[in-house]
N, C-alpha and C positions, 0 to 999 in steps of 0.2 A: 742235439746234436751241435753244442758248441764246440766239442772237438773237430768234427768236420769242418765247421766255418772256419775255424783255427788254419785246419789242414789247407781249404780253400785258399784262404789269405796266401800262406805259406807257399801253394803251388803256384799263385800269381808272383810273390817275388821271385821264386825259382826259376821260372820264364823270363823274366826280367832279364835276371843275370844270366841265362843261355842265351837270352837275342844280344847282348853285351859281347858274349864269347864269338858270337857270329860276327858281329860287328868289328871286333880285335882283327880276325883273321882276315877279314875282307879288305881291312885298311892296311893289312902288312905286319900288323905289330906282331903277329904270332906266323910263323910259316909251318907246315906240315910236321917237320920237325921239332919246332920248338912247342907246339902243341902237345906233340908225344913226351918231350921233357918232362912237361908241365905235368902230365897225365901220370907219369911214373913217379914223380914226388909226390902227389898226391896218394897213388896207390901204395906208395913202399914206405913213405914217410909220416904223413899227415893223417890218414885214415887209421894206421897202425897206433899212433899216439893217441887218437880220440877212442878208439877200443880199448887201449890199456888205462887211459885214466877214468873210463867210465868203470872199472872195477875197482876204484878205491874208494869203496863204500864200508860202512858199519857191517859187520856180519849180521844178517837177518833172516828169520825163517823164513819171512815172507818172500823176501828175494832170491834165495835158495829154491825155493818151492817152485817160486816163477820161472827162474833159469831152467830148471829141470824140466818143467811143462814146454819150456819155448824151445828146447832141443827136441823133445818129442813132437811137438807141433811142425817145427821146420823139417822133420822128416818126412812128416804125412804131407806136407803142402809141396815138397819135392817130388814124393810120390806120384802126387796128384797129377803135376805139371809133365812130368817124364812120360806119366801114361796117356795123357791127352794129347802131347805131341805125336807119339808113336802110332795113337788109334787115326788121328785126323791127316797125318802126313806120311804117304808111304811111296815107295820110289815108282810104282805102277800108276800112279793119278797126280805124282807131284813132278816128276822127273828128277834129274841130277840135283836139283836143290833141297830136296826134302829134307836130307840131313842138317844142312843149316836151320831149315825152317823148325826142325824136331829140337834142335838145339836153343834156338830163339826162344822157343815157348817155353822150355823146361828151366831157363838161365834168367834168373834177373838182375839188374845194374843195383843190387841190394846195398852195396856199400856206397858207390858214388851217388845214387839217388833216394836210396833209403832210409841210409843214417843220417841225411841234411833234413827230410822230412820226420824222421821219428824225434829227433832230436830236437826240434822245431815246437812238436806238439806234445812231446814226453818228456824231455829234458834227458839229463845222464840215465834214468831210471830205464828209459825206452832204448837208449842206445845199449844198456846193459843186457836186456832182452833179445836185441836185434843180432847181438853177436852169434847167438846159437844160429842163426839163418847164414849169417854170413862164414860161421865154420863149417856147416853143411854144405853151403854152396862151393868153396874153395875144395873140400874134400869129393863132391860129384863132379863138379865140373873138369877137375885134371883126370877125373877116372873114365865115369860114364861119358862124361862129355867129349874128352878126349876120342873115345873108342866110337862117338856115335858121329862125331865128322870125320875123323879118319880112317875107321874101320878096325883100327887096334889101340890096345894100349900097352905102354911102355914101362919098365923101372923107372926111366926119368921123368916120367909124368907123375907117378907116385912119388917120387922124391919132391917134386915141385910142391906138392900139398904140403908137405914138413917145412919146406923153408920158404913157404910165405908168409909175407910180413903180418898180413892180418890174422894169418893161423899161431904165429909166434906171439903176438902179442895179446891173442885170446889165450892162450896157454898159460904166457906169465901172468896175466891178469887174475885169471883163476884161481893159480896157486896164491897169490899175494891177497887175493881176498879171502879164501880158506884160512889162511895163515895169519891174517889181519895183519901182514905186513904193510906198514903206512909210510909213503914218501914224506920227507920233510917238507913244508910250505916252500922255501926255497928251491926246490926241486920241480914239487908240482905247478907252480904257477907258470914257469915257462913252458911245461908241457902243454899247461890249458891254453896257452896263449897259442899254440901251434895247432891244438886240435881245433880251436875257434877259426882256422884257416880253412877247413875241411868244406864246409857249405858253400862259400863263394867262389873257392878255386875247382870244386868238381863241377859246378855248374858253369865256369867259364870254359873248360876243358868239353863239356858235353857240348856247348855251342861250338867251339872250333872244330870238333867232329862232326856235327851238323853242318856245318858250313861247307865241308869236304865233299857231301853226298849232292848228289843232282835230284833236289825234289821234286822237281819238274817232270822227270822220268818216273821217278818213284811211284809218285800218286796214282801213276796210270797201269801199275801192275796190281792185278787182282790177288795175287798171291800174298802180297805185302799185306794188306787188308785181311785175308784169312789168317796170316799168322798173328797178325796183331790183335784180331779179334780172339785167338784162341788164349792168347799170353795175357791180355789186359781186362777181358771181361768172363769170356768162358772157364779158364782156369780158377781165377780167384772166386768166383761163385761156386763151383765145384769143392774148392777148399772150404770154404765158409759153410757148406753141408757137414762136411767132416770134419769142421771145428766145433760144431755144435754138439759132437759126441764128448768134447774134453770139458766142457764146462768148466773152463780156465777164468781167472782172473781177464776183466775188460783191458786192461792195459796190455798184458801179454797177448791177449788174442788181436788186439788193433796196431799191436807192432809187427807181427806175423803177417796180419793181412797187407798191411803198408810194403812189407819188404817182398810179398809175393806178387804184389799189385804193381810191382815197380816195372818199369819198361826192359826192354830186352838187354843183356848184358852187354858191355862193351867187347867182352873177349869173345862174341860172337863173330866180330871183325877179324881179331887177332889168330883164331883158330881158323877160320875160312881161308885167311892168306897163307898161313903156316901148312895146311894138310890139303892144299892144293882144289878148294872149295871157290867160288864165286865170292870173292872179298867186296865187290861193289855192290852185288844184292844184299850181302850181310851189311852193310853199311847203309845201304837205304831203309832196311828192317830197323837199324837202330835208330835212325833220324826220326822215322815216321812215329815208330813207337814212343821215343821220347815227346815227340811232340804230343802226340793223344794221351799219354799218359798224364798231363796236367790236367786234362778233362775226368779221365778215367777213375785216377787213385781215389779223388774226393768221394766220386761217385761210388766206388766200392765201398769205403770206409763207413759212408752214409748207410749202404744197404747192409754192412754187416752189423752198424750198432742197431738198426732195426730188426735184424734176426736174433741180436744178442738179448733185445729185450722182449722178446717173445720165449725165452727158454726159462 
């Protein structure tokens, strides 16, 4: 259970950074516009650099096998979460917000929160594997996800997948990994400094976004608890049962569990606002799920380790 203990420690640290982000917004250091700009900086620059540098490794059979397994497991995890959301949230029993709830269950904040946690526990090897989950997230969220929230999918949505900085960084990193093109130290060192910004900035941005939500109203909505319960507890447990079939390396399994157990994706808010959904409700789900995940992610990882020890 040492890994779970490390994760508990890291989630407490992450929560402290999130609270710092809330503090900065409340004090006016960041406005809504400033928070969005900082978020764009993390998503478009810092996170892709971290992903890219994680592939600067010696070609190793264990890593190749682990990466291929991670892609298979990430696919399975997304299928489980999509089916869970589809079964639990229907228009006839959830009303107009059912589409947002389905998206919120299916798609994790795997880059913003998943990468920092995986990096803290498993280092660059963990980030190397979690890129598989992020790649699937980008592919599916901009296709199935857009279709879920908007009711249709366009060529522009598909183009956004290819143009995503995270996808470009993953593709470039994989090519350089398999061709063993290594960056000189004088180039890699600055990139590593940029990559190290990911954890603190991602948490501060999460705090800024949470600070813009009305938590007093959010905690009174039963639908939010149902959505968060499906996203943070039911979905990950079902995924663990499926993962038992893979008999994969424990590090690969745990990185996938952390990514799948991460709170609702920030894009839930963006898609709700863009396609005529309830952006306020989406932001409330994001805020509550982020706070709850501080407790549920370590719990899910401990449960995963227990199940892994039984097979």
